[in-house]
C-alpha positions in Angstrom: -18.4 -14.0 -19.7 -21.0 -15.8 -21.7 -22.4 -12.5 -23.0 -18.9 -11.3 -23.9 -18.1 -14.4 -25.9 -21.4 -14.4 -27.8 -21.7 -10.6 -28.2 -20.3 -10.5 -31.8 -22.5 -13.5 -32.8 -25.6 -11.7 -31.3 -24.7 -8.5 -33.2 -24.6 -10.3 -36.5 -27.8 -12.2 -35.7 -29.6 -9.0 -34.8 -28.4 -7.3 -38.0 -29.8 -10.2 -40.0 -33.1 -10.1 -38.1 -33.5 -6.3 -38.7 -32.0 -5.9 -42.2 -33.1 -9.1 -43.9 -36.5 -9.7 -42.4 -38.8 -12.6 -43.0 -39.0 -13.9 -46.5 -35.8 -12.1 -47.7 -33.1 -14.1 -49.5 -30.0 -14.0 -47.2 -28.8 -17.6 -47.1 -27.7 -20.1 -49.7 -29.7 -23.1 -50.6 -27.4 -25.6 -48.9 -29.9 -26.4 -46.1 -27.5 -25.2 -43.5 -28.3 -21.5 -43.3 -24.9 -20.5 -44.7 -24.9 -16.8 -45.6 -24.8 -16.0 -49.3 -21.8 -14.0 -50.6 -23.9 -10.9 -51.2 -25.4 -11.0 -47.7 -22.0 -11.5 -46.0 -20.6 -8.5 -47.9 -23.6 -6.4 -47.0 -23.3 -7.3 -43.3 -19.6 -6.6 -43.4 -20.2 -3.1 -44.7 -22.9 -2.4 -42.2 -21.1 -3.7 -39.2 -17.5 -2.6 -40.1 -16.3 -6.2 -40.3 -14.7 -8.4 -43.0 -16.9 -11.0 -44.7 -14.8 -13.7 -43.0 -15.6 -12.2 -39.6 -19.3 -12.0 -40.4 -19.3 -15.7 -41.5 -17.5 -16.7 -38.3 -19.9 -14.8 -36.1 -22.8 -16.2 -38.1 -21.6 -19.7 -37.6 -21.2 -19.1 -33.8 -24.8 -17.7 -33.8 -26.1 -20.9 -35.3 -24.2 -23.1 -32.9 -25.4 -21.1 -29.9 -29.0 -21.1 -31.0 -29.2 -17.4 -31.6 -30.1 -18.3 -35.2 -32.3 -21.3 -36.1 -32.1 -23.0 -39.5 -35.2 -24.5 -41.0 -34.5 -25.9 -44.4 -33.1 -23.0 -46.5 -34.5 -20.4 -44.0 -32.5 -19.0 -41.1 -34.5 -17.1 -38.5 -33.8 -15.6 -35.0 -33.8 -18.1 -32.2 -35.6 -17.7 -28.9 -32.2 -17.0 -27.2 -31.7 -13.9 -29.3 -35.3 -12.7 -28.4 -34.5 -13.3 -24.7 -30.9 -11.8 -24.9 -31.6 -8.6 -23.0 -33.9 -10.0 -20.4 -32.8 -13.5 -19.6 -29.2 -14.3 -18.4 -30.0 -18.0 -18.4 -30.8 -17.9 -22.1 -27.3 -16.4 -22.8 -25.7 -19.0 -20.6 -27.5 -21.8 -22.3 -26.4 -20.4 -25.7 -22.8 -20.5 -24.5 -23.2 -24.1 -23.2 -24.6 -25.1 -26.7 -21.5 -23.5 -28.2 -19.2 -25.3 -25.7 -20.9 -28.6 -26.6 -20.2 -28.0 -30.2 -16.6 -26.9 -29.8 -15.4 -29.4 -32.4 -17.6 -27.8 -35.0 -16.8 -24.2 -34.0 -13.2 -24.3 -35.2 -12.0 -25.8 -38.5 -10.5 -29.2 -38.3 -6.7 -29.4 -39.2 -6.3 -30.2 -42.8 -5.0 -33.6 -43.9 -5.9 -35.5 -40.8 -7.8 -38.8 -40.7 -11.4 -38.2 -39.8 -11.4 -41.3 -37.5 -8.4 -39.9 -35.6 -10.2 -36.6 -35.2 -13.3 -38.4 -33.9 -11.2 -40.3 -31.4 -9.7 -37.1 -30.0 -13.2 -35.5 -29.8 -14.4 -38.6 -27.8 -11.3 -38.5 -25.6 -11.4 -34.8 -24.7 -14.1 -35.0 -22.0 -11.5 -36.9 -19.9 -8.9 -34.3 -20.6 -11.3 -31.5 -19.7 -12.2 -33.3 -16.5 -8.5 -33.6 -15.6 -8.1 -29.8 -16.2 -11.1 -29.1 -14.0 -9.9 -31.3 -11.1 -6.4 -29.8 -11.4 -7.9 -26.3 -10.8 -4.9 -24.6 -12.4 -2.5 -24.6 -15.3 -1.6 -28.1 -16.6 1.4 -28.7 -18.9 0.2 -29.6 -22.4 2.7 -32.5 -22.4 0.8 -34.0 -19.5 -2.5 -33.5 -21.4 -1.0 -35.2 -24.4 0.0 -38.3 -22.3 -3.5 -38.4 -21.0 -5.0 -38.1 -24.5 -2.8 -40.9 -25.8 -3.9 -43.2 -22.9 -7.6 -42.4 -23.5 -7.3 -43.1 -27.3 -5.6 -46.4 -26.5 -8.5 -47.3 -24.2 -11.0 -46.4 -26.9 -9.2 -48.6 -29.4 -8.9 -51.4 -26.9 -12.6 -51.2 -26.2 -13.2 -51.7 -30.0 -10.7 -54.6 -30.0 -8.2 -52.6 -32.2 -4.5 -52.5 -32.2 -3.2 -50.3 -29.3 -2.1 -46.8 -30.2 1.6 -46.4 -30.6 2.4 -42.6 -30.7 4.8 -41.6 -33.5 8.0 -40.3 -32.0 8.3 -37.4 -34.4 4.8 -36.0 -33.6 5.5 -33.1 -31.3 8.3 -30.7 -30.1 8.3 -32.5 -26.8 9.7 -35.5 -28.6 12.6 -33.7 -30.2 15.2 -35.6 -28.1 13.7 -38.9 -29.0 13.5 -38.0 -32.7 17.2 -36.9 -32.7 18.4 -40.2 -31.3 19.5 -42.4 -34.2 18.2 -45.9 -34.4 20.7 -48.7 -33.7 21.7 -51.2 -36.3 19.6 -53.8 -34.7 16.5 -51.7 -34.3 13.3 -53.4 -35.5 11.1 -51.8 -38.1 7.9 -50.3 -36.7 4.8 -52.3 -37.3 2.4 -51.1 -40.0 -0.8 -49.3 -38.7 -3.9 -48.1 -40.4 -4.0 -44.3 -41.3 -5.8 -43.4 -38.0 -3.2 -45.2 -35.9 -0.4 -43.5 -37.8 -1.9 -40.0 -37.2 0.1 -38.1 -34.6 -2.1 -36.9 -31.8 -0.1 -33.8 -30.7 -1.4 -31.6 -33.6 -4.9 -32.8 -32.9 -4.5 -31.9 -29.3 -3.3 -28.5 -30.4 -6.4 -28.2 -32.6 -8.7 -29.2 -29.7 -7.1 -26.7 -27.3 -7.4 -24.0 -30.0 -11.1 -24.8 -30.5 -11.9 -24.9 -26.8 -10.0 -21.6 -26.4 -12.0 -20.2 -29.3 -15.3 -20.9 -27.6 -14.0 -19.5 -24.3 -13.6 -22.7 -22.3 -9.9 -22.4 -21.7 -6.7 -20.5 -22.3 -3.4 -22.0 -23.3 0.1 -20.5 -23.8 3.7 -21.3 -23.0 3.0 -25.0 -23.0 0.2 -24.8 -20.4 -3.6 -24.9 -20.5 -6.0 -23.6 -17.9 -9.8 -23.7 -17.8 -11.6 -20.3 -17.7 -14.1 -19.9 -14.9 -16.9 -20.4 -17.5 -15.2 -23.6 -18.8 -14.6 -24.9 -15.3 -18.3 -24.4 -14.5 -19.4 -26.2 -17.6 -17.1 -29.2 -17.0 -18.3 -29.3 -13.4 -21.9 -29.4 -14.6 -21.1 -32.2 -17.0 -19.4 -34.2 -14.1 -22.4 -33.6 -11.9 -24.7 -35.0 -14.7 -22.5 -38.1 -14.9 -22.9 -38.6 -11.1 -26.7 -38.2 -11.5 -26.6 -40.8 -14.3 -24.8 -43.2 -12.0 -27.6 -43.0 -9.5 -30.5 -43.9 -11.8 -33.2 -44.7 -9.2 -35.4 -47.1 -11.2 -32.6 -48.7 -13.3 -33.8 -47.5 -16.7 -30.6 -45.7 -17.7 -29.6 -48.3 -20.3 -33.0 -48.7 -21.9 -34.1 -47.0 -25.1 -36.4 -44.0 -24.8 -39.6 -46.0 -25.3 -38.8 -48.6 -22.7 -37.5 -45.9 -20.3 -40.7 -44.0 -20.6 -42.8 -47.1 -20.0 -40.6 -47.8 -16.9 -41.4 -44.3 -15.6 -45.2 -44.5 -16.3 -46.0 -45.8 -12.8 -43.6 -43.4 -11.0 -44.6 -40.3 -9.1 -43.7 -37.0 -10.9 -40.6 -36.3 -8.8 -39.3 -39.8 -9.2 -40.0 -39.8 -12.9 -38.1 -36.5 -13.3 -35.1 -38.0 -11.5 -35.2 -40.9 -13.8 -35.4 -38.7 -16.9 -32.4 -36.7 -15.6 -30.3 -39.8 -15.1 -31.2 -41.2 -18.5 -30.5 -37.9 -20.3 -27.2 -37.4 -18.5 -25.9 -40.7 -19.9 -26.5 -39.6 -23.5 -25.6 -36.8 -25.9 -28.4 -34.3 -25.9 -29.1 -34.4 -29.6 -29.6 -38.2 -29.8 -31.6 -38.2 -26.6 -34.0 -35.6 -27.9 -34.3 -37.5 -31.2 -35.1 -40.7 -29.3 -37.8 -39.0 -27.2 -39.5 -37.5 -30.2 -39.4 -40.8 -32.0 -41.1 -42.4 -29.0 -43.7 -39.6 -29.0 -44.6 -40.3 -32.6 -45.7 -43.8 -31.8 -49.3 -45.0 -31.3 -49.2 -45.0 -27.5 -50.5 -41.6 -26.4 -49.2 -42.1 -22.8 -45.6 -42.2 -24.2 -46.3 -39.1 -26.1 -47.2 -37.2 -22.9 -44.3 -38.7 -21.0 -41.8 -37.9 -23.8 -42.6 -34.2 -23.5 -42.3 -34.4 -19.7 -38.8 -35.8 -20.3 -38.2 -33.0 -22.8 -39.1 -30.5 -20.2 -36.1 -31.8 -18.2 -33.9 -31.3 -21.3 -35.0 -27.7 -21.5 -33.6 -25.2 -24.0 -31.3 -27.6 -26.0 -34.4 -29.4 -27.2 -36.0 -26.2 -28.5 -35.1 -26.4 -32.2 -36.2 -30.1 -32.5 -39.4 -29.4 -30.6 -40.2 -26.4 -32.8 -39.7 -28.5 -35.9 -42.0 -31.2 -34.3 -44.7 -28.5 -34.0 -45.3 -28.9 -37.7 -46.5 -32.5 -37.2 -50.2 -32.9 -36.4 -49.6 -35.7 -33.9 -47.1 -33.7 -31.8 -48.2 -30.1 -32.5 -50.3 -29.5 -29.3 -47.6 -31.0 -27.0 -44.9 -29.0 -28.8 -46.7 -25.7 -28.7 -47.4 -26.0 -25.0 -43.7 -27.0 -24.4 -42.5 -24.0 -26.4 -44.9 -21.7 -24.5 -43.5 -22.9 -21.2 -40.0 -22.6 -22.4 -40.6 -19.0 -23.3 -41.8 -18.2 -19.8 -45.6 -18.8 -19.9 -47.0 -20.2 -16.7 -47.6 -24.0 -17.1 -51.2 -23.5 -16.0 -51.8 -21.0 -18.8 -49.7 -22.6 -21.5 -52.6 -24.5 -23.0 -54.1 -21.1 -24.1 -51.6 -21.0 -27.0 -53.6 -23.8 -28.7 -56.5 -23.2 -31.1 -59.8 -24.8 -30.3 -59.1 -27.6 -32.7 -55.7 -28.3 -31.3 -57.0 -28.3 -27.8 -59.7 -30.8 -28.8 -57.2 -33.0 -30.6 -55.1 -33.0 -27.4 -58.1 -33.9 -25.3 -58.8 -36.9 -27.4 -55.1 -38.0 -27.4 -55.0 -37.7 -23.6 -58.3 -39.6 -23.3 -56.7 -42.3 -25.4 -53.8 -42.6 -22.9 -56.3 -42.7 -20.0 -58.4 -45.4 -21.8 -55.3 -47.5 -22.5 -53.6 -47.2 -19.1 -56.0 -45.6 -16.6 -59.2 -46.6 -14.8 -62.7 -45.8 -15.9 -63.3 -43.0 -13.2 -60.3 -41.2 -14.6 -61.8 -41.2 -18.1 -65.1 -39.8 -16.8 -63.2 -37.1 -14.9 -61.3 -36.3 -18.0 -64.5 -34.7 -19.4 -64.0 -31.8 -17.0 -60.8 -30.8 -18.8 -62.4 -30.3 -22.2 -62.5 -26.7 -23.4 -66.1 -27.1 -24.6 -68.8 -26.0 -22.2 -71.2 -28.9 -22.9 -70.8 -32.6 -23.8 -72.8 -32.2 -27.1 -70.5 -29.4 -28.1 -67.5 -31.6 -27.2 -68.9 -34.5 -29.2 -69.5 -32.3 -32.2 -65.9 -31.0 -32.2 -64.4 -34.4 -31.4 -66.1 -35.9 -34.4 -64.7 -33.1 -36.6 -61.1 -33.1 -35.3 -60.1 -36.4 -37.0 -58.0 -38.0 -34.3 -57.3 -41.7 -35.2 -58.4 -42.9 -31.8 -61.7 -41.0 -31.6 -63.9 -44.1 -31.9 -62.1 -46.1 -29.3 -62.1 -43.1 -26.9 -65.8 -42.5 -27.3 -66.6 -46.2 -26.9 -64.5 -46.4 -23.7 -66.1 -43.2 -22.3 -69.6 -44.5 -23.1 -68.8 -47.7 -21.2 -67.4 -45.9 -18.2 -69.9 -43.1 -17.8 -72.6 -43.7 -15.1 -75.2 -41.5 -16.8 -77.2 -43.7 -19.2 -78.4 -40.8 -21.3 -75.0 -39.3 -21.7 -73.5 -42.7 -22.4 -76.0 -43.2 -25.2 -75.1 -39.9 -26.8 -71.4 -40.7 -26.6 -72.0 -44.2 -28.1 -74.1 -42.6 -30.9 -71.2 -40.2 -31.7 -68.8 -43.1 -31.8 -71.0 -44.9 -34.3 -71.3 -41.8 -36.4 -67.5 -41.4 -36.5 -67.1 -45.1 -37.3 -69.6 -45.0 -40.2 -68.7 -41.6 -41.4 -72.2 -40.2 -40.7 -73.1 -36.8 -39.2 
């Protein structure tokens, strides 16, 4: 089902990959990878579609990760590369589209943005009800549930409770037709969001979810598709995992959560990462983790990418962008290699000699700050250089900001006096700028 829903998007993305090629002008300069008019016309002619269909399929490809946008450049995503050999890549692409349902279908015109945002926030509860119902549910019942959830959201923000306009939906025709009595009180004034009828917005939400393939609705009833039911079940399972945060870090920010996981065994740490991630939107969680990785603490950098391994494919665009940053590049390249199927034990081979040396220094800094002296001595064995003199030469050249501290700590920890002197001399040379 996921392949069928994304087939048209994949077709347009493959056409762009083959026909445009790297460095060809196919997108506008809006920073969103929007197709230019000329490219849309060209694709429409080649594929037997209208330009509007091409644009719709292209937008779906972007949301599903079949196309990645970097500035003004759009290029094929890893999911398109894996399309024919990896069913999980296709499924992940559909989940990304499902998560972005409110972007995949145009918002209804003339509606308050705040009201639209409330409906988007409330729809997970509506979808959960549909999943638990395991069959068709009257849209009128979903509207009642939506109105209750919006009321709860406004109450949580200490706002005036939602009062549904009686002329909002065909289900209210009888109420609308009843004339008000002579003593009827005038309705209280509300802000524009509160005066926005929710029924049309529910219709929009159902249309959008039907567009991405999560449900069907007709004759006043909505039903989750098998794919939609599976996706909602996965989300509910994630919430259950989040409620069982073993170490209690679920409410912490990323940096504090990672520090709380530093002393845990790998399996326990991964359970904590899963719980923390399940309680947050994927996009903001990935942003937080990468921000923590950019800090001065090298231990948090390594742990952040361990947490990103738990995120998996949805983090790929952000991690790929992070690979352009010197501080994060080695971690990001290894993460990307593993994501593309490289054995974790071999993933470090994607690094250049300089990148591997930089990573060695960074990891040594984490050990020096948080580990014991014997661990730092053993860390020498993980260097790509065959000899300590070769390692010291390349460490001096790589320009890591913690080089001096790492070498001083290694000299103090190493039991071999001659080697310790050589390391100390290298630290002095880096400190003074000598050779």
